[in-house]
N, C-alpha and C positions, 0 to 999 in steps of 0.2 A: 506067429504073436510069441510063442514061447523065447525066441531069441530076442524079445523087447519086454521081457515082462517087468523088469525091474524099470523101464521109464514109461509104458506106454499110455499112465494117466497123467504125464507130464506131455509127450509127444507121442501120438500114435500113428507111427508110419503108415499103416493102412487106410487110411481117412485123408491122405497126401500122398498118394501113389500118382495122381496124374500131375502134381505139381513140376514145373520145367524150370531148372536153374542154370544159369552160364554163368560160369567162373572166367574171367579175364585176367591170364597172367599165373603162371603156376610157379610162381616163385618162392619167398617164403611167407607172407599173408595167404597167399593163392593154395599153394599147397597144403597146408595145415587146414585153412579153410574147407576145402575141397575134402578132405579126411572128415572133418567133424560134421560136416552135412550128411556125408554118407554114412556116417556112424548113427546118426540121428535115424536112417533108414531112408534117406531121400535117393531115389533110385532115378531119375531121368534129369542128370547133371551131364553139361558139355562143358568141356575145359581146353581153354584157347592158349597156346603159348610157341615161340620159334625157337626157342633157347635150349641148349644142352645144356647136363648137370656139369658143372666143374667143381675142384676140391674146395674152393671158396664156399661154395654151394652148403657142404656138408653141416656146418656147424648149427645154420640155421633156416635151413628148409628142409623140409620131409623128404631126402632122398638116402641112398643108402650108399656107401663107398663104391658099391659094386655098379651103380648105376653111373658114376663119370665117363663120361662120354658119349652118353644117351641121351636122346631127346628128351625133354621133363615131360612133355606128356605120356611118351609111351613109357616112362618109370613108373609116374606117377599111375598111370592105368593100372599095372602091374599092383604096385604096391595096394591101392584102393581093393583091387580084386582078391589079392590075400587077406586084409585087415578086414574087408568087410563081406567079399562076396557079390558086390554092386560091380557090374560091369560100366564105367561111365562112356562116356562117349567123348573123343577128343578128336582136336582141329591142330595141327603141326603147321604154324605158320601165324605170320603177324593178322592179329584180328581183322584190321584193315583191309585184308588182301580175301580173307579164309570166311568172313560172315555173308550168309546170305539170310537176308531179314526173314522173320521167323516171330512169332509170338511167345513171349516167353514171362514168367510170371516174377522172377526176380534175376535180376543181374549184378552179380558181385565183380568190383572192379579192383581190381590192384596191382597196376601197373604201376611203372617207374615212375613217368614224367606226367606233368600235367598238359604237356602238350598232347601227350598220346590221349591223353582222358577226354582231352578236348574233342577229339580227332572221333573216338569210342561213341560220344557223348552224342554227337550228331548224328551215328548209325543207327544207337537205339532207342534214342528218347520217343521214337512212335510206336516201338515193339516191345516194351518189358512195363510190366506193371510197375515194378519196384525196381531201383538201384540202390545198392550199398557200395559205396566210393569209401576203400579203409586205405589209409594214408599215414604211414608211419617214418620216424628217424630217428636213430637211437633207441631212448627208450619213452618216447611221446608218439602219440597215437593219435589220429583226429579220422571217426567214422562219421558219413553224411549217409543218414537214410531217408531218401525221398519217391514221393511219386511224381514222374517227370511232368503229369498233367497239373498238377498242382501246385509242384516245388521248382520248375526251371527257374522262377523270378530270381529263387533267393541261390540256387546251386549254379547259376551259370557263372554268378562274380567271383567263386572260388576257383574257375579254371584260369587262370593266371597266366602266361607264359614263362615256361620252366625256368627262364632266367630270372625271373623274379622269386622263385621257392628257395627256401631254404634248404641247405645244403650240411647234412651232416660231416662232421670232419673225417680224415680216412681212420679206421681203426674205431670209428663210433656209428658208425652206420646202423647197426642190425644187431641185434642178440635174442635168445632164443626164449626169454620171456615177454620179450614184448610182444614177440610173433604169435607164442601162444594165446597171448592174452587177449589179442587181437582176432584172432579167428575164433575164441569164444564168445566174444562180443558177437561176431558174426551171426557164428550160428544162433544164439539167445536173439538177435533181431531177426533171424529168419524165421524162428518159431513164432514169435511175438507177431509180425506182418501176418502169417497163414492164421494166426488164431484172431485177427484182426484186434488185436489189441494196440496200444500206444507206442509210438518209438520215436525218441527225439530226433528230431532234423540234424543235429552236430551234437556230438559226442566227442568229448576230449580228453585226456587222462596222462598224466605223466607219472610212469612208475618209479621217476628218480623220489619222487613226493612221498609215496606210500609210505615209509618208515617213521610218516606223523601220522598215523591212523591212530584210534585211542583203542587201547587194548584189543589190539589185532585185529579190528573190523574198520572196513571201509567199504565205499560205494563207486560204482560209476555215474558220476555227475553228468547229465546233459548241460551245456551253457545256454540252452535255450531256457530262460528263467519261466516264460511263459508255460511251455509244454510242461517244465518240470511242475507248475501248478496243476495242469490239467491230466499230470499221468495217470488218471485213469480212463482216461476217455481216449478214442481210436485215433491216431493220425490221420486218416483219410476224412476224418470229418470236419 
């Protein structure tokens, strides 16, 4: 516990040793989200990805120059072990091919396309208690947090064909402060889910607009007005 003496009243890892988290995608959001929840003290983390680290990944993903050419999951496993002492489980390959149905507490989805999300949803929706689906383009993020058995009816309409999705222009696709901000919200929502606290179904944040905040203060505001009014309630209820 001494390792977590500065946070245990906010999140006590010993009380959450049994929690299983799957992270699908080890790119920008997935790599930093994996680090964040490992830093919080979660141990039973499985990360899926098929890609290798390229130089273009270094500015906005949690990899080192020395990792270029390595598979992302191998590099991330080594980095998280060095940074936290946690040995995550990794699966190198496409999730659709590597996944074996298992009961999971939280599944974090950070893949690139809506088409992939739709395939993944079909595989996991009966095997996970919660899904956190993070999407980002440039300075804008959308995060969906849902319980499949309760929220399928409003989540599935968001899984449109990739051809209909907004595509950020070349050179404005991803930047580190958006990525780290997204990973922070994912970690926060992971904690709130485990504590049985309210989590909004949909959260949107445009980092380009934060310069309009007053006195340097701003808040992450869910777009669901009803859930905002019920912010003291558990999303499960």
